[in-house]
PQR file with spaces between the fields and no chain letter, atoms N, CA, C, O and H, PARSE charges and radii, in Angstrom:
ATOM       1  N    MET     1     -13.815    0.923  -16.830 -0.4000 1.5000
ATOM       2  CA   MET     1     -12.323    0.384  -17.020 -0.0000 2.0000
ATOM       3  C    MET     1     -12.678    0.091  -18.424  0.5500 1.7000
ATOM       4  O    MET     1     -13.643   -0.627  -18.687 -0.5500 1.4000
ATOM       5  N    SER     2     -11.784    0.724  -19.515 -0.4000 1.5000
ATOM       6  CA   SER     2     -11.921   -0.164  -20.534 -0.0000 2.0000
ATOM       7  C    SER     2     -10.757    0.189  -21.755  0.5500 1.7000
ATOM       8  O    SER     2     -10.198    1.283  -21.840 -0.5500 1.4000
ATOM       9  H    SER     2     -11.000    1.307  -19.301  0.4000 1.0000
ATOM      10  N    GLY     3     -10.454   -1.253  -22.903 -0.4000 1.5000
ATOM      11  CA   GLY     3      -9.188   -0.690  -23.259 -0.0000 2.0000
ATOM      12  C    GLY     3      -7.472   -1.426  -22.940  0.5500 1.7000
ATOM      13  O    GLY     3      -7.028   -2.564  -23.087 -0.5500 1.4000
ATOM      14  H    GLY     3     -10.908   -2.141  -22.834  0.4000 1.0000
ATOM      15  N    ARG     4      -6.827   -0.045  -22.419 -0.4000 1.5000
ATOM      16  CA   ARG     4      -5.493   -0.291  -22.379 -0.0000 2.0000
ATOM      17  C    ARG     4      -5.584   -0.742  -20.683  0.5500 1.7000
ATOM      18  O    ARG     4      -6.574   -1.210  -20.120 -0.5500 1.4000
ATOM      19  H    ARG     4      -7.188    0.879  -22.299  0.4000 1.0000
ATOM      20  N    ALA     5      -4.561   -0.516  -20.221 -0.4000 1.5000
ATOM      21  CA   ALA     5      -4.733   -1.150  -18.126 -0.0000 2.0000
ATOM      22  C    ALA     5      -2.928   -0.221  -17.913  0.5500 1.7000
ATOM      23  O    ALA     5      -1.741   -0.517  -18.053 -0.5500 1.4000
ATOM      24  H    ALA     5      -3.757   -0.136  -20.679  0.4000 1.0000
ATOM      25  N    PRO     6      -3.983    1.317  -17.396 -0.5600 1.5000
ATOM      26  CA   PRO     6      -2.617    1.577  -17.100  0.2800 2.0000
ATOM      27  C    PRO     6      -1.845    1.142  -15.511  0.5500 1.7000
ATOM      28  O    PRO     6      -0.760    1.454  -15.021 -0.5500 1.4000
ATOM      29  N    GLY     7      -2.906    0.344  -15.057 -0.4000 1.5000
ATOM      30  CA   GLY     7      -2.408   -0.364  -13.646 -0.0000 2.0000
ATOM      31  C    GLY     7      -0.744   -0.682  -13.834  0.5500 1.7000
ATOM      32  O    GLY     7       0.166   -0.309  -13.094 -0.5500 1.4000
ATOM      33  H    GLY     7      -3.787    0.091  -15.456  0.4000 1.0000
ATOM      34  N    ALA     8      -0.667   -1.402  -14.931 -0.4000 1.5000
ATOM      35  CA   ALA     8       0.690   -2.322  -15.078 -0.0000 2.0000
ATOM      36  C    ALA     8       1.349   -1.094  -14.443  0.5500 1.7000
ATOM      37  O    ALA     8       1.178   -0.929  -13.235 -0.5500 1.4000
ATOM      38  H    ALA     8      -1.406   -1.705  -15.533  0.4000 1.0000
ATOM      39  N    ASP     9       2.072   -0.230  -15.123 -0.4000 1.5000
ATOM      40  CA   ASP     9       2.975    0.766  -14.804 -0.0000 2.0000
ATOM      41  C    ASP     9       2.621    1.324  -13.593  0.5500 1.7000
ATOM      42  O    ASP     9       3.212    0.947  -12.580 -0.5500 1.4000
ATOM      43  H    ASP     9       2.211   -0.364  -16.104  0.4000 1.0000
ATOM      44  N    ASP    10       1.679    2.231  -13.526 -0.4000 1.5000
ATOM      45  CA   ASP    10       0.923    2.553  -12.598 -0.0000 2.0000
ATOM      46  C    ASP    10       1.333    2.182  -11.371  0.5500 1.7000
ATOM      47  O    ASP    10       2.346    2.589  -10.803 -0.5500 1.4000
ATOM      48  H    ASP    10       1.200    2.537  -14.348  0.4000 1.0000
ATOM      49  N    ASP    11      -0.093    0.781  -10.631 -0.4000 1.5000
ATOM      50  CA   ASP    11       0.629    0.177   -9.604 -0.0000 2.0000
ATOM      51  C    ASP    11       1.747   -0.690   -9.795  0.5500 1.7000
ATOM      52  O    ASP    11       1.988   -1.101   -8.660 -0.5500 1.4000
ATOM      53  H    ASP    11      -0.916    0.450  -11.093  0.4000 1.0000
ATOM      54  N    GLY    12       2.278   -1.022  -10.307 -0.4000 1.5000
ATOM      55  CA   GLY    12       3.385   -2.090  -10.395 -0.0000 2.0000
ATOM      56  C    GLY    12       4.650   -1.717  -10.071  0.5500 1.7000
ATOM      57  O    GLY    12       5.377   -2.508   -9.471 -0.5500 1.4000
ATOM      58  H    GLY    12       2.082   -0.688  -11.229  0.4000 1.0000
ATOM      59  N    THR    13       5.142   -0.286  -10.474 -0.4000 1.5000
ATOM      60  CA   THR    13       6.422    0.085   -9.859 -0.0000 2.0000
ATOM      61  C    THR    13       6.008    0.289   -8.626  0.5500 1.7000
ATOM      62  O    THR    13       6.809   -0.182   -7.818 -0.5500 1.4000
ATOM      63  H    THR    13       4.551    0.357  -10.962  0.4000 1.0000
ATOM      64  N    GLY    14       4.982    0.856   -8.080 -0.4000 1.5000
ATOM      65  CA   GLY    14       4.780    1.326   -6.342 -0.0000 2.0000
ATOM      66  C    GLY    14       5.068   -0.233   -5.563  0.5500 1.7000
ATOM      67  O    GLY    14       5.744   -0.608   -4.604 -0.5500 1.4000
ATOM      68  H    GLY    14       4.331    1.239   -8.736  0.4000 1.0000
ATOM      69  N    ALA    15       4.031   -0.972   -6.690 -0.4000 1.5000
ATOM      70  CA   ALA    15       4.122   -2.302   -5.669 -0.0000 2.0000
ATOM      71  C    ALA    15       5.718   -3.281   -5.366  0.5500 1.7000
ATOM      72  O    ALA    15       5.939   -4.099   -4.474 -0.5500 1.4000
ATOM      73  H    ALA    15       3.482   -0.668   -7.469  0.4000 1.0000
ATOM      74  N    VAL    16       6.564   -2.838   -6.404 -0.4000 1.5000
ATOM      75  CA   VAL    16       7.740   -3.471   -6.600 -0.0000 2.0000
ATOM      76  C    VAL    16       9.080   -2.692   -5.407  0.5500 1.7000
ATOM      77  O    VAL    16       9.989   -3.208   -4.757 -0.5500 1.4000
ATOM      78  H    VAL    16       6.384   -2.173   -7.129  0.4000 1.0000
ATOM      79  N    ASN    17       8.450   -0.787   -5.621 -0.4000 1.5000
ATOM      80  CA   ASN    17       9.146   -0.473   -4.413 -0.0000 2.0000
ATOM      81  C    ASN    17       8.571   -0.635   -3.344  0.5500 1.7000
ATOM      82  O    ASN    17       9.271    0.024   -2.575 -0.5500 1.4000
ATOM      83  H    ASN    17       7.711   -0.368   -6.149  0.4000 1.0000
ATOM      84  N    LEU    18       7.549   -1.181   -2.605 -0.4000 1.5000
ATOM      85  CA   LEU    18       7.163   -1.605   -1.768 -0.0000 2.0000
ATOM      86  C    LEU    18       7.485   -2.830   -1.381  0.5500 1.7000
ATOM      87  O    LEU    18       7.270   -3.277   -0.254 -0.5500 1.4000
ATOM      88  H    LEU    18       6.980   -1.717   -3.230  0.4000 1.0000
ATOM      89  N    ILE    19       8.130   -3.555   -2.502 -0.4000 1.5000
ATOM      90  CA   ILE    19       8.505   -5.076   -1.676 -0.0000 2.0000
ATOM      91  C    ILE    19       9.340   -5.011   -0.992  0.5500 1.7000
ATOM      92  O    ILE    19       9.447   -5.575    0.097 -0.5500 1.4000
ATOM      93  H    ILE    19       8.304   -3.192   -3.418  0.4000 1.0000
ATOM      94  N    GLU    20      10.464   -3.950   -1.777 -0.4000 1.5000
ATOM      95  CA   GLU    20      11.596   -3.751   -1.785 -0.0000 2.0000
ATOM      96  C    GLU    20      12.214   -3.183   -0.334  0.5500 1.7000
ATOM      97  O    GLU    20      13.284   -3.388    0.238 -0.5500 1.4000
ATOM      98  H    GLU    20      10.378   -3.492   -2.661  0.4000 1.0000
ATOM      99  N    VAL    21      11.156   -2.455   -0.042 -0.4000 1.5000
ATOM     100  CA   VAL    21      11.061   -1.341    1.244 -0.0000 2.0000
ATOM     101  C    VAL    21      10.951   -2.255    2.447  0.5500 1.7000
ATOM     102  O    VAL    21      11.332   -1.882    3.557 -0.5500 1.4000
ATOM     103  H    VAL    21      10.286   -2.289   -0.507  0.4000 1.0000
ATOM     104  N    PHE    22      10.277   -3.807    2.162 -0.4000 1.5000
ATOM     105  CA   PHE    22       9.747   -4.461    3.104 -0.0000 2.0000
ATOM     106  C    PHE    22      11.710   -5.512    2.831  0.5500 1.7000
ATOM     107  O    PHE    22      12.480   -5.449    3.789 -0.5500 1.4000
ATOM     108  H    PHE    22       9.968   -4.110    1.261  0.4000 1.0000
ATOM     109  N    ARG    23      12.093   -6.166    1.772 -0.4000 1.5000
ATOM     110  CA   ARG    23      13.314   -6.517    2.028 -0.0000 2.0000
ATOM     111  C    ARG    23      13.975   -6.239    2.607  0.5500 1.7000
ATOM     112  O    ARG    23      14.650   -7.109    3.157 -0.5500 1.4000
ATOM     113  H    ARG    23      11.467   -6.217    0.994  0.4000 1.0000
ATOM     114  N    VAL    24      14.245   -4.766    2.897 -0.4000 1.5000
ATOM     115  CA   VAL    24      15.508   -3.692    3.661 -0.0000 2.0000
ATOM     116  C    VAL    24      15.118   -4.014    4.932  0.5500 1.7000
ATOM     117  O    VAL    24      15.915   -4.595    5.669 -0.5500 1.4000
ATOM     118  H    VAL    24      13.696   -4.059    2.450  0.4000 1.0000
ATOM     119  N    LEU    25      14.110   -3.751    5.274 -0.4000 1.5000
ATOM     120  CA   LEU    25      13.567   -3.934    6.525 -0.0000 2.0000
ATOM     121  C    LEU    25      14.324   -4.479    7.483  0.5500 1.7000
ATOM     122  O    LEU    25      15.098   -4.172    8.390 -0.5500 1.4000
ATOM     123  H    LEU    25      13.463   -3.279    4.675  0.4000 1.0000
ATOM     124  N    VAL    26      13.379   -6.222    6.488 -0.4000 1.5000
ATOM     125  CA   VAL    26      13.607   -7.754    7.304 -0.0000 2.0000
ATOM     126  C    VAL    26      15.199   -7.975    6.802  0.5500 1.7000
ATOM     127  O    VAL    26      15.602   -8.869    7.546 -0.5500 1.4000
ATOM     128  H    VAL    26      12.750   -6.471    5.751  0.4000 1.0000
ATOM     129  N    GLY    27      16.164   -7.643    6.014 -0.4000 1.5000
ATOM     130  CA   GLY    27      17.388   -7.480    5.558 -0.0000 2.0000
ATOM     131  C    GLY    27      18.190   -6.679    6.863  0.5500 1.7000
ATOM     132  O    GLY    27      19.260   -7.132    7.270 -0.5500 1.4000
ATOM     133  H    GLY    27      15.836   -6.917    5.409  0.4000 1.0000
ATOM     134  N    SER    28      17.715   -5.731    7.338 -0.4000 1.5000
ATOM     135  CA   SER    28      18.506   -5.088    8.555 -0.0000 2.0000
ATOM     136  C    SER    28      18.287   -5.546    9.250  0.5500 1.7000
ATOM     137  O    SER    28      19.391   -5.742    9.759 -0.5500 1.4000
ATOM     138  H    SER    28      16.846   -5.363    7.007  0.4000 1.0000
ATOM     139  N    GLY    29      17.102   -6.327   10.287 -0.4000 1.5000
ATOM     140  CA   GLY    29      17.030   -6.532   11.412 -0.0000 2.0000
ATOM     141  C    GLY    29      16.086   -5.613   12.253  0.5500 1.7000
ATOM     142  O    GLY    29      16.083   -5.381   13.462 -0.5500 1.4000
ATOM     143  H    GLY    29      16.206   -6.167    9.873  0.4000 1.0000
ATOM     144  N    PHE    30      15.120   -5.067   11.034 -0.4000 1.5000
ATOM     145  CA   PHE    30      14.560   -3.917   11.681 -0.0000 2.0000
ATOM     146  C    PHE    30      13.185   -4.581   12.814  0.5500 1.7000
ATOM     147  O    PHE    30      12.175   -5.225   12.532 -0.5500 1.4000
ATOM     148  H    PHE    30      15.123   -5.256   10.052  0.4000 1.0000
ATOM     149  N    LYS    31      13.652   -4.136   13.986 -0.4000 1.5000
ATOM     150  CA   LYS    31      12.319   -4.609   15.203 -0.0000 2.0000
ATOM     151  C    LYS    31      11.792   -3.652   15.542  0.5500 1.7000
ATOM     152  O    LYS    31      12.253   -3.081   16.530 -0.5500 1.4000
ATOM     153  H    LYS    31      14.473   -3.612   14.216  0.4000 1.0000
ATOM     154  N    PRO    32      10.116   -2.854   14.572 -0.5600 1.5000
ATOM     155  CA   PRO    32       9.524   -1.801   14.993  0.2800 2.0000
ATOM     156  C    PRO    32       8.860   -2.358   16.741  0.5500 1.7000
ATOM     157  O    PRO    32       8.703   -3.478   17.227 -0.5500 1.4000
ATOM     158  N    THR    33       8.607   -0.921   17.290 -0.4000 1.5000
ATOM     159  CA   THR    33       8.108   -1.550   18.519 -0.0000 2.0000
ATOM     160  C    THR    33       6.814   -0.727   18.437  0.5500 1.7000
ATOM     161  O    THR    33       6.304   -0.244   19.448 -0.5500 1.4000
ATOM     162  H    THR    33       8.735   -0.012   16.895  0.4000 1.0000
ATOM     163  N    LYS    34       6.230   -0.560   17.050 -0.4000 1.5000
ATOM     164  CA   LYS    34       4.830   -0.707   16.493 -0.0000 2.0000
ATOM     165  C    LYS    34       4.353   -1.764   15.703  0.5500 1.7000
ATOM     166  O    LYS    34       5.219   -2.290   15.004 -0.5500 1.4000
ATOM     167  H    LYS    34       6.644   -0.952   16.229  0.4000 1.0000
ATOM     168  N    ASN    35       2.878   -2.359   15.593 -0.4000 1.5000
ATOM     169  CA   ASN    35       2.835   -3.298   14.057 -0.0000 2.0000
ATOM     170  C    ASN    35       3.070   -2.183   13.000  0.5500 1.7000
ATOM     171  O    ASN    35       2.749   -0.995   12.967 -0.5500 1.4000
ATOM     172  H    ASN    35       2.175   -1.931   16.162  0.4000 1.0000
ATOM     173  N    VAL    36       3.828   -3.096   12.041 -0.4000 1.5000
ATOM     174  CA   VAL    36       3.682   -2.334   10.414 -0.0000 2.0000
ATOM     175  C    VAL    36       2.758   -3.437    9.959  0.5500 1.7000
ATOM     176  O    VAL    36       2.455   -4.451   10.589 -0.5500 1.4000
ATOM     177  H    VAL    36       4.089   -4.061   12.067  0.4000 1.0000
ATOM     178  N    GLU    37       2.328   -3.035    8.657 -0.4000 1.5000
ATOM     179  CA   GLU    37       1.653   -3.751    8.074 -0.0000 2.0000
ATOM     180  C    GLU    37       1.977   -3.214    6.692  0.5500 1.7000
ATOM     181  O    GLU    37       2.578   -2.143    6.612 -0.5500 1.4000
ATOM     182  H    GLU    37       2.573   -2.212    8.145  0.4000 1.0000
ATOM     183  N    PHE    38       1.757   -3.627    6.010 -0.4000 1.5000
ATOM     184  CA   PHE    38       1.991   -4.080    3.956 -0.0000 2.0000
ATOM     185  C    PHE    38       0.920   -4.149    3.498  0.5500 1.7000
ATOM     186  O    PHE    38       0.333   -5.224    3.622 -0.5500 1.4000
ATOM     187  H    PHE    38       1.268   -4.498    6.075  0.4000 1.0000
ATOM     188  N    HIS    39       0.140   -2.848    2.679 -0.4000 1.5000
ATOM     189  CA   HIS    39      -0.820   -3.196    1.875 -0.0000 2.0000
ATOM     190  C    HIS    39      -0.582   -2.837    0.870  0.5500 1.7000
ATOM     191  O    HIS    39      -0.042   -1.757    0.630 -0.5500 1.4000
ATOM     192  H    HIS    39       0.616   -1.974    2.579  0.4000 1.0000
ATOM     193  N    TRP    40      -1.145   -4.162   -0.440 -0.4000 1.5000
ATOM     194  CA   TRP    40      -1.461   -3.684   -1.779 -0.0000 2.0000
ATOM     195  C    TRP    40      -2.527   -3.260   -2.006  0.5500 1.7000
ATOM     196  O    TRP    40      -3.114   -3.782   -1.058 -0.5500 1.4000
ATOM     197  H    TRP    40      -1.583   -5.039   -0.245  0.4000 1.0000
ATOM     198  N    TYR    41      -3.650   -2.441   -2.778 -0.4000 1.5000
ATOM     199  CA   TYR    41      -4.692   -1.918   -3.010 -0.0000 2.0000
ATOM     200  C    TYR    41      -4.806   -1.894   -4.796  0.5500 1.7000
ATOM     201  O    TYR    41      -4.042   -1.318   -5.572 -0.5500 1.4000
ATOM     202  H    TYR    41      -3.173   -2.017   -3.548  0.4000 1.0000
ATOM     203  N    SER    42      -6.100   -2.773   -5.142 -0.4000 1.5000
ATOM     204  CA   SER    42      -6.300   -2.778   -6.239 -0.0000 2.0000
ATOM     205  C    SER    42      -7.755   -1.687   -6.458  0.5500 1.7000
ATOM     206  O    SER    42      -8.178   -1.127   -5.446 -0.5500 1.4000
ATOM     207  H    SER    42      -6.720   -3.240   -4.512  0.4000 1.0000
ATOM     208  N    GLY    43      -8.309   -1.491   -7.514 -0.4000 1.5000
ATOM     209  CA   GLY    43      -9.426   -0.847   -7.636 -0.0000 2.0000
ATOM     210  C    GLY    43      -9.161    1.078   -7.894  0.5500 1.7000
ATOM     211  O    GLY    43     -10.050    1.819   -8.314 -0.5500 1.4000
ATOM     212  H    GLY    43      -7.965   -1.946   -8.336  0.4000 1.0000
ATOM     213  N    GLU    44      -7.966    1.465   -7.577 -0.4000 1.5000
ATOM     214  CA   GLU    44      -7.603    2.864   -7.155 -0.0000 2.0000
ATOM     215  C    GLU    44      -7.831    3.735   -9.113  0.5500 1.7000
ATOM     216  O    GLU    44      -7.569    4.844   -9.577 -0.5500 1.4000
ATOM     217  H    GLU    44      -7.243    0.863   -7.236  0.4000 1.0000
ATOM     218  N    GLU    45      -8.167    3.021   -9.426 -0.4000 1.5000
ATOM     219  CA   GLU    45      -8.291    3.807  -11.436 -0.0000 2.0000
ATOM     220  C    GLU    45     -10.382    3.815  -10.725  0.5500 1.7000
ATOM     221  O    GLU    45     -11.007    4.868  -10.850 -0.5500 1.4000
ATOM     222  H    GLU    45      -8.380    2.120   -9.049  0.4000 1.0000
ATOM     223  N    ALA    46     -10.674    3.300  -10.460 -0.4000 1.5000
ATOM     224  CA   ALA    46     -12.394    3.196  -10.291 -0.0000 2.0000
ATOM     225  C    ALA    46     -12.446    4.283   -9.423  0.5500 1.7000
ATOM     226  O    ALA    46     -13.339    5.060   -9.760 -0.5500 1.4000
ATOM     227  H    ALA    46     -10.167    2.445  -10.358  0.4000 1.0000
ATOM     228  N    GLY    47     -11.799    4.654   -8.386 -0.4000 1.5000
ATOM     229  CA   GLY    47     -12.130    5.250   -6.711 -0.0000 2.0000
ATOM     230  C    GLY    47     -11.947    5.616   -5.582  0.5500 1.7000
ATOM     231  O    GLY    47     -12.610    6.278   -4.783 -0.5500 1.4000
ATOM     232  H    GLY    47     -11.073    4.023   -8.113  0.4000 1.0000
ATOM     233  N    LEU    48     -10.641    4.962   -5.553 -0.4000 1.5000
ATOM     234  CA   LEU    48      -9.439    4.181   -4.335 -0.0000 2.0000
ATOM     235  C    LEU    48     -10.417    3.497   -3.993  0.5500 1.7000
ATOM     236  O    LEU    48     -11.032    4.309   -3.302 -0.5500 1.4000
ATOM     237  H    LEU    48     -10.103    4.425   -6.202  0.4000 1.0000
ATOM     238  N    LEU    49     -11.122    2.386   -3.984 -0.4000 1.5000
ATOM     239  CA   LEU    49     -11.729    1.483   -3.517 -0.0000 2.0000
ATOM     240  C    LEU    49     -11.137    1.079   -2.404  0.5500 1.7000
ATOM     241  O    LEU    49     -11.368    1.438   -1.249 -0.5500 1.4000
ATOM     242  H    LEU    49     -10.622    1.726   -4.546  0.4000 1.0000
ATOM     243  N    GLY    50     -10.237    0.191   -2.866 -0.4000 1.5000
ATOM     244  CA   GLY    50      -9.220   -0.927   -1.783 -0.0000 2.0000
ATOM     245  C    GLY    50      -9.070   -0.283   -0.453  0.5500 1.7000
ATOM     246  O    GLY    50      -9.403   -0.569    0.697 -0.5500 1.4000
ATOM     247  H    GLY    50     -10.049   -0.100   -3.804  0.4000 1.0000
ATOM     248  N    SER    51      -8.264    0.976   -1.207 -0.4000 1.5000
ATOM     249  CA   SER    51      -7.470    1.925    0.364 -0.0000 2.0000
ATOM     250  C    SER    51      -8.745    2.649    1.077  0.5500 1.7000
ATOM     251  O    SER    51      -8.570    3.131    2.196 -0.5500 1.4000
ATOM     252  H    SER    51      -7.994    1.208   -2.141  0.4000 1.0000
ATOM     253  N    ASN    52     -10.062    2.737    0.433 -0.4000 1.5000
ATOM     254  CA   ASN    52     -11.213    3.474    0.950 -0.0000 2.0000
ATOM     255  C    ASN    52     -11.377    2.202    2.229  0.5500 1.7000
ATOM     256  O    ASN    52     -11.152    2.133    3.437 -0.5500 1.4000
ATOM     257  H    ASN    52     -10.204    2.345   -0.475  0.4000 1.0000
ATOM     258  N    ALA    53     -11.906    1.285    1.148 -0.4000 1.5000
ATOM     259  CA   ALA    53     -12.455    0.264    2.255 -0.0000 2.0000
ATOM     260  C    ALA    53     -11.583    0.025    3.007  0.5500 1.7000
ATOM     261  O    ALA    53     -12.199    0.564    3.927 -0.5500 1.4000
ATOM     262  H    ALA    53     -12.089    1.341    0.166  0.4000 1.0000
ATOM     263  N    ILE    54     -10.349   -0.419    3.656 -0.4000 1.5000
ATOM     264  CA   ILE    54      -9.557   -0.517    4.960 -0.0000 2.0000
ATOM     265  C    ILE    54      -9.518    0.690    5.752  0.5500 1.7000
ATOM     266  O    ILE    54      -9.101    0.723    6.910 -0.5500 1.4000
ATOM     267  H    ILE    54      -9.849   -0.857    2.909  0.4000 1.0000
ATOM     268  N    ALA    55     -10.101    1.996    4.901 -0.4000 1.5000
ATOM     269  CA   ALA    55      -9.960    3.279    5.923 -0.0000 2.0000
ATOM     270  C    ALA    55     -10.886    3.149    7.244  0.5500 1.7000
ATOM     271  O    ALA    55     -10.796    3.537    8.409 -0.5500 1.4000
ATOM     272  H    ALA    55     -10.439    1.969    3.960  0.4000 1.0000
ATOM     273  N    THR    56     -12.030    2.243    6.312 -0.4000 1.5000
ATOM     274  CA   THR    56     -12.951    2.789    6.820 -0.0000 2.0000
ATOM     275  C    THR    56     -13.607    1.403    7.603  0.5500 1.7000
ATOM     276  O    THR    56     -14.666    1.433    8.230 -0.5500 1.4000
ATOM     277  H    THR    56     -12.103    1.928    5.366  0.4000 1.0000
ATOM     278  N    ASN    57     -12.812    0.275    7.442 -0.4000 1.5000
ATOM     279  CA   ASN    57     -13.176   -0.336    8.898 -0.0000 2.0000
ATOM     280  C    ASN    57     -12.063   -0.456    9.618  0.5500 1.7000
ATOM     281  O    ASN    57     -12.143   -1.510   10.250 -0.5500 1.4000
ATOM     282  H    ASN    57     -11.952    0.250    6.932  0.4000 1.0000
ATOM     283  N    TYR    58     -11.011    0.127    9.848 -0.4000 1.5000
ATOM     284  CA   TYR    58     -10.236    0.639   10.478 -0.0000 2.0000
ATOM     285  C    TYR    58     -10.878    1.706   11.424  0.5500 1.7000
ATOM     286  O    TYR    58     -10.888    1.606   12.651 -0.5500 1.4000
ATOM     287  H    TYR    58     -10.946    0.983    9.335  0.4000 1.0000
ATOM     288  N    LYS    59     -11.469    2.851   10.626 -0.4000 1.5000
ATOM     289  CA   LYS    59     -12.048    3.552   11.932 -0.0000 2.0000
ATOM     290  C    LYS    59     -12.769    3.487   12.365  0.5500 1.7000
ATOM     291  O    LYS    59     -12.987    4.191   13.351 -0.5500 1.4000
ATOM     292  H    LYS    59     -11.461    2.931    9.630  0.4000 1.0000
ATOM     293  N    SER    60     -13.972    2.221   11.720 -0.4000 1.5000
ATOM     294  CA   SER    60     -14.720    1.743   12.385 -0.0000 2.0000
ATOM     295  C    SER    60     -14.883    0.887   13.382  0.5500 1.7000
ATOM     296  O    SER    60     -15.948    0.746   13.983 -0.5500 1.4000
ATOM     297  H    SER    60     -13.794    1.649   10.919  0.4000 1.0000
ATOM     298  N    ALA    61     -13.843    0.268   13.615 -0.4000 1.5000
ATOM     299  CA   ALA    61     -12.906   -0.412   14.360 -0.0000 2.0000
ATOM     300  C    ALA    61     -12.314    0.204   15.112  0.5500 1.7000
ATOM     301  O    ALA    61     -11.648   -0.561   15.808 -0.5500 1.4000
ATOM     302  H    ALA    61     -12.978    0.384   13.127  0.4000 1.0000
ATOM     303  N    GLY    62     -12.122    1.610   15.481 -0.4000 1.5000
ATOM     304  CA   GLY    62     -11.057    2.696   16.354 -0.0000 2.0000
ATOM     305  C    GLY    62      -9.816    1.997   16.374  0.5500 1.7000
ATOM     306  O    GLY    62      -9.409    1.838   17.525 -0.5500 1.4000
ATOM     307  H    GLY    62     -12.663    2.231   14.915  0.4000 1.0000
ATOM     308  N    LYS    63      -9.053    1.509   15.460 -0.4000 1.5000
ATOM     309  CA   LYS    63      -7.795    1.385   15.198 -0.0000 2.0000
ATOM     310  C    LYS    63      -6.273    2.605   14.406  0.5500 1.7000
ATOM     311  O    LYS    63      -5.857    2.920   13.291 -0.5500 1.4000
ATOM     312  H    LYS    63      -9.384    1.637   14.525  0.4000 1.0000
ATOM     313  N    SER    64      -6.016    2.840   15.580 -0.4000 1.5000
ATOM     314  CA   SER    64      -5.061    3.863   15.288 -0.0000 2.0000
ATOM     315  C    SER    64      -3.928    4.209   14.206  0.5500 1.7000
ATOM     316  O    SER    64      -2.788    3.888   14.541 -0.5500 1.4000
ATOM     317  H    SER    64      -6.354    2.584   16.486  0.4000 1.0000
ATOM     318  N    ILE    65      -4.000    4.493   13.626 -0.4000 1.5000
ATOM     319  CA   ILE    65      -2.415    4.397   12.738 -0.0000 2.0000
ATOM     320  C    ILE    65      -1.586    5.836   12.887  0.5500 1.7000
ATOM     321  O    ILE    65      -1.991    6.989   12.735 -0.5500 1.4000
ATOM     322  H    ILE    65      -4.926    4.754   13.353  0.4000 1.0000
ATOM     323  N    TYR    66      -0.318    5.346   13.229 -0.4000 1.5000
ATOM     324  CA   TYR    66       0.665    6.124   13.383 -0.0000 2.0000
ATOM     325  C    TYR    66       1.755    6.377   12.335  0.5500 1.7000
ATOM     326  O    TYR    66       2.847    6.465   12.897 -0.5500 1.4000
ATOM     327  H    TYR    66       0.011    4.409   13.352  0.4000 1.0000
ATOM     328  N    ALA    67       1.842    6.532   10.937 -0.4000 1.5000
ATOM     329  CA   ALA    67       2.545    6.445    9.831 -0.0000 2.0000
ATOM     330  C    ALA    67       1.764    5.931    8.646  0.5500 1.7000
ATOM     331  O    ALA    67       1.069    4.925    8.784 -0.5500 1.4000
ATOM     332  H    ALA    67       0.955    6.461   10.481  0.4000 1.0000
ATOM     333  N    MET    68       1.813    6.352    7.874 -0.4000 1.5000
ATOM     334  CA   MET    68       1.672    5.558    6.426 -0.0000 2.0000
ATOM     335  C    MET    68       2.576    6.088    5.461  0.5500 1.7000
ATOM     336  O    MET    68       2.930    7.248    5.672 -0.5500 1.4000
ATOM     337  H    MET    68       2.377    7.169    7.761  0.4000 1.0000
ATOM     338  N    LEU    69       3.117    5.414    4.273 -0.4000 1.5000
ATOM     339  CA   LEU    69       3.987    5.621    3.345 -0.0000 2.0000
ATOM     340  C    LEU    69       3.165    4.898    2.075  0.5500 1.7000
ATOM     341  O    LEU    69       3.029    3.682    1.947 -0.5500 1.4000
ATOM     342  H    LEU    69       2.829    4.472    4.102  0.4000 1.0000
ATOM     343  N    GLN    70       2.838    5.550    1.498 -0.4000 1.5000
ATOM     344  CA   GLN    70       1.810    5.716   -0.037 -0.0000 2.0000
ATOM     345  C    GLN    70       3.166    5.012   -1.500  0.5500 1.7000
ATOM     346  O    GLN    70       4.311    5.430   -1.674 -0.5500 1.4000
ATOM     347  H    GLN    70       2.949    6.538    1.602  0.4000 1.0000
ATOM     348  N    LEU    71       2.597    4.130   -2.120 -0.4000 1.5000
ATOM     349  CA   LEU    71       4.231    4.392   -2.992 -0.0000 2.0000
ATOM     350  C    LEU    71       3.031    4.030   -4.322  0.5500 1.7000
ATOM     351  O    LEU    71       2.446    2.947   -4.297 -0.5500 1.4000
ATOM     352  H    LEU    71       1.667    3.791   -1.979  0.4000 1.0000
ATOM     353  N    ASP    72       2.766    5.005   -5.397 -0.4000 1.5000
ATOM     354  CA   ASP    72       2.353    4.637   -6.505 -0.0000 2.0000
ATOM     355  C    ASP    72       3.417    5.586   -7.232  0.5500 1.7000
ATOM     356  O    ASP    72       3.886    6.695   -6.975 -0.5500 1.4000
ATOM     357  H    ASP    72       3.241    5.885   -5.417  0.4000 1.0000
ATOM     358  N    MET    73       3.619    4.463   -8.462 -0.4000 1.5000
ATOM     359  CA   MET    73       3.852    5.089   -9.969 -0.0000 2.0000
ATOM     360  C    MET    73       5.216    5.578  -10.014  0.5500 1.7000
ATOM     361  O    MET    73       5.601    6.310  -10.925 -0.5500 1.4000
ATOM     362  H    MET    73       3.239    3.562   -8.671  0.4000 1.0000
ATOM     363  N    THR    74       6.017    5.167   -8.987 -0.4000 1.5000
ATOM     364  CA   THR    74       7.510    5.689   -8.715 -0.0000 2.0000
ATOM     365  C    THR    74       8.703    5.322   -9.504  0.5500 1.7000
ATOM     366  O    THR    74       9.924    5.424   -9.379 -0.5500 1.4000
ATOM     367  H    THR    74       5.704    4.572   -8.247  0.4000 1.0000
ATOM     368  N    GLY    75       7.919    4.882  -10.312 -0.4000 1.5000
ATOM     369  CA   GLY    75       9.281    4.283  -11.779 -0.0000 2.0000
ATOM     370  C    GLY    75       9.637    5.252  -12.690  0.5500 1.7000
ATOM     371  O    GLY    75      10.435    4.989  -13.591 -0.5500 1.4000
ATOM     372  H    GLY    75       6.927    4.799  -10.414  0.4000 1.0000
């Protein structure tokens, strides 16, 4: 990649919204019955490198995913 940096808008808006989701859940006293993980990935524009790495790792470890929320370019 070269030139401008589209990730500033593309990934920035999703990252800020994910932080807000976290803030609201914590502020509301949410008590999950299953583990909740928050992830921020890099390398999307080059081919989903970050999310692919974690998905591959979870699959090889036999880790179950019950739900997923993806926020990208939400502004």
